[in-house]
C-alpha positions as CSV (number, residue, x, y, z in Angstrom):
1,M,0.0,0.0,0.0
2,V,1.4,3.5,-1.0
3,R,1.4,5.9,1.9
4,H,0.9,9.6,0.9
5,V,2.7,12.1,3.3
6,R,0.1,14.7,4.5
7,T,1.6,18.2,4.6
8,D,0.0,21.1,6.5
9,A,-1.4,24.3,5.0
10,P,1.3,26.9,4.6
11,P,1.1,29.7,7.2
12,L,1.7,32.3,4.5
13,M,-1.7,31.5,2.9
14,P,-3.4,28.4,4.5
15,I,-6.1,28.4,1.7
16,F,-3.6,26.2,-0.3
17,R,-3.5,22.5,0.4
18,S,0.2,22.5,0.8
19,Q,3.4,24.8,0.4
20,L,4.4,22.5,-2.5
21,Q,1.1,23.2,-4.2
22,A,1.4,26.9,-3.9
23,R,5.0,27.0,-5.0
24,L,4.4,24.7,-8.0
25,L,1.4,26.8,-9.0
26,L,3.6,30.0,-8.6
27,R,6.2,28.6,-11.1
28,V,3.8,27.6,-13.7
29,L,1.5,30.6,-13.6
30,T,4.5,33.1,-13.8
31,S,6.7,31.2,-16.2
32,A,7.0,32.9,-19.7
33,E,7.4,29.3,-21.2
34,P,5.9,26.0,-20.6
35,V,7.6,23.7,-18.0
36,T,7.6,20.1,-17.5
37,A,7.0,18.1,-14.2
38,S,10.7,17.1,-14.3
39,D,11.7,20.9,-14.6
40,L,9.4,21.7,-11.5
41,A,10.8,18.8,-9.6
42,R,14.4,20.0,-10.2
43,T,13.6,23.6,-9.5
44,L,11.5,23.0,-6.4
45,R,13.9,20.2,-5.2
46,E,11.1,17.8,-4.6
47,P,10.8,14.1,-5.7
48,D,9.5,13.5,-9.3
49,A,6.6,11.3,-8.0
50,T,5.3,13.9,-5.5
51,V,5.4,16.7,-8.1
52,S,3.7,14.5,-10.7
53,R,0.9,13.8,-8.3
54,E,0.4,17.5,-7.5
55,V,0.4,18.3,-11.2
56,R,-2.2,15.8,-12.1
57,R,-4.5,17.3,-9.3
58,L,-4.1,20.7,-10.7
59,I,-4.8,19.5,-14.3
60,D,-7.9,17.9,-13.0
61,A,-9.0,21.0,-11.3
62,G,-8.7,22.9,-14.5
63,L,-5.8,25.2,-13.5
64,L,-3.2,23.7,-15.5
65,R,-3.1,22.2,-19.0
66,G,-0.7,19.5,-20.3
67,E,0.5,19.2,-23.8
68,R,2.5,16.1,-24.8
69,V,5.6,16.7,-26.8
70,G,7.5,13.4,-27.2
71,R,7.7,11.7,-23.9
72,A,7.4,15.1,-21.8
73,V,4.2,16.9,-21.0
74,R,4.6,20.7,-21.1
75,L,2.5,22.5,-18.5
76,R,0.8,25.8,-19.1
77,P,-1.8,27.8,-17.2
78,V,-5.5,27.8,-18.4
79,P,-6.0,31.4,-19.1
80,E,-9.8,30.9,-19.8
81,N,-10.2,29.8,-16.3
82,P,-11.5,32.8,-14.4
83,A,-9.5,31.9,-11.4
84,T,-6.2,32.0,-13.2
85,A,-5.5,35.7,-13.1
86,P,-6.5,36.4,-9.5
87,L,-4.7,33.2,-8.4
88,R,-1.5,34.3,-10.1
89,Q,-1.6,37.7,-8.3
90,L,-2.4,36.2,-5.0
91,L,0.5,33.7,-5.3
92,I,3.0,36.6,-6.4
93,V,1.9,38.6,-3.3
94,T,2.1,35.7,-0.8
95,F,4.7,33.2,-2.1
96,G,6.4,35.2,-4.8
97,P,9.1,37.4,-3.0
98,A,11.8,34.9,-3.2
99,Q,11.1,34.0,-6.9
100,V,10.6,37.6,-7.9
101,L,13.7,38.7,-6.1
102,E,15.8,35.9,-7.7
103,R,14.9,37.0,-11.1
104,A,15.6,40.6,-10.5
105,L,19.0,40.1,-8.8
106,A,20.3,37.3,-10.9
107,G,22.5,39.8,-13.2
108,V,23.8,41.9,-10.5
109,E,27.6,41.8,-10.4
110,G,29.4,41.8,-7.1
111,L,26.6,40.1,-5.1
112,E,27.8,37.0,-3.5
113,S,24.6,35.9,-1.8
114,A,21.1,37.1,-0.8
115,R,18.4,35.9,1.5
116,V,15.1,37.0,2.7
117,H,14.9,37.2,6.5
118,G,12.3,38.6,9.1
119,S,8.7,37.9,9.2
120,W,8.1,36.7,5.7
121,A,10.9,34.1,5.9
122,A,9.5,33.0,9.2
123,R,6.0,32.5,7.8
124,Y,7.6,30.6,4.7
125,H,9.2,28.2,7.0
126,G,6.0,27.5,8.9
127,E,6.5,29.6,11.9
128,P,2.9,31.0,13.0
129,G,2.3,34.6,13.2
130,G,0.5,37.5,11.5
131,P,0.9,38.3,7.9
132,P,4.4,39.8,7.0
133,G,4.0,43.7,6.4
134,D,7.3,43.9,4.3
135,V,10.0,41.8,3.0
136,D,13.6,42.0,4.6
137,L,16.4,41.3,2.1
138,L,19.9,40.9,3.1
139,L,22.6,41.3,0.5
140,V,26.2,40.0,0.9
141,G,28.9,41.3,-1.2
142,R,30.0,44.6,-2.7
143,P,27.4,45.2,-5.5
144,S,26.6,48.6,-7.0
145,R,23.7,50.1,-4.9
146,R,22.6,52.0,-8.0
147,E,22.4,48.6,-9.9
148,V,20.5,47.0,-7.0
149,D,18.1,49.9,-6.9
150,S,17.6,49.6,-10.6
151,A,17.0,45.9,-10.2
152,L,14.5,46.3,-7.5
153,E,12.7,49.2,-9.0
154,E,8.8,48.7,-9.1
155,L,9.0,45.4,-7.2
156,E,7.2,46.9,-4.3
157,G,4.2,47.4,-6.4
158,V,4.4,43.8,-7.8
159,L,4.7,42.3,-4.4
160,G,2.4,44.6,-2.5
161,R,5.0,45.0,0.2
162,E,7.8,47.3,1.0
163,V,11.3,45.8,0.3
164,N,13.8,46.7,3.0
165,V,17.5,46.1,1.8
166,T,20.4,45.6,4.2
167,Y,23.9,45.4,2.7
168,V,26.6,43.6,4.5
169,S,30.3,42.8,3.4
170,P,31.5,39.2,3.1
171,E,33.7,39.7,6.0
172,R,30.8,41.0,8.1
173,W,28.6,38.1,7.2
174,Q,31.2,35.8,8.6
175,D,31.5,37.7,11.9
176,V,29.5,35.7,14.3
177,T,30.1,38.2,17.1
178,D,28.2,40.9,15.2
179,P,24.8,41.1,17.0
180,F,22.8,41.8,13.8
181,I,24.5,38.9,11.9
182,S,24.0,36.6,14.8
183,T,20.3,37.5,15.0
184,V,19.8,36.8,11.2
185,R,21.7,33.6,11.4
186,S,19.6,32.5,14.3
187,R,16.3,33.0,12.7
188,P,14.6,31.5,9.5
189,T,15.9,32.8,6.2
190,V,15.2,31.9,2.5
191,E,18.4,32.0,0.6
192,L,17.9,33.0,-3.0
193,D,19.5,31.2,-5.9
194,L,21.1,33.9,-7.9
195,H,22.2,31.5,-10.7
196,R,18.9,29.5,-11.1
197,E,17.0,32.1,-13.1
198,T,20.1,32.8,-15.3
199,E,20.2,29.0,-16.1
200,E,16.5,28.8,-16.8
201,D,16.5,31.9,-19.0
202,G,19.5,30.5,-20.9
């Protein structure tokens, strides 16, 4: 008998069945090109079988459409479904910050790493609490602040939240005696993959 692992509704937006469902929908509904279940499993770092089951549920619900090309099934949103557009916006506002920030910062030079911390990261990792009022972004490296400002321009309107940016040098990030760094490291964070979007776009 196959046992299915039950996952709790995500604190960021508990109307979704699971965090995987929300993240999967976000990827497909905001992608410029169709994606396959294998693409999603790799991007989301989840087992192929688990992603395939979730994809099948969303196809059956009329939110996604599958088009077979060879052995692969390419997934797209169903634009004529009246729920698609509002669902896309809801996902961007709730689960979107990490993905949107990854895309915006992927080409910024001098940026060694980036992570979201604070209340949004805490909710993302399942810590209960009120809805996050803003997005706290920590950038490690020596990027051009003008380039970062340009990359993040207009994102607050997309995310529906203020984005608070803190810059730290690589040396400071390694200083465990620094009170701010110690606090950030001790709390939930969501590290951004600054290379993933470049690879996907390429």
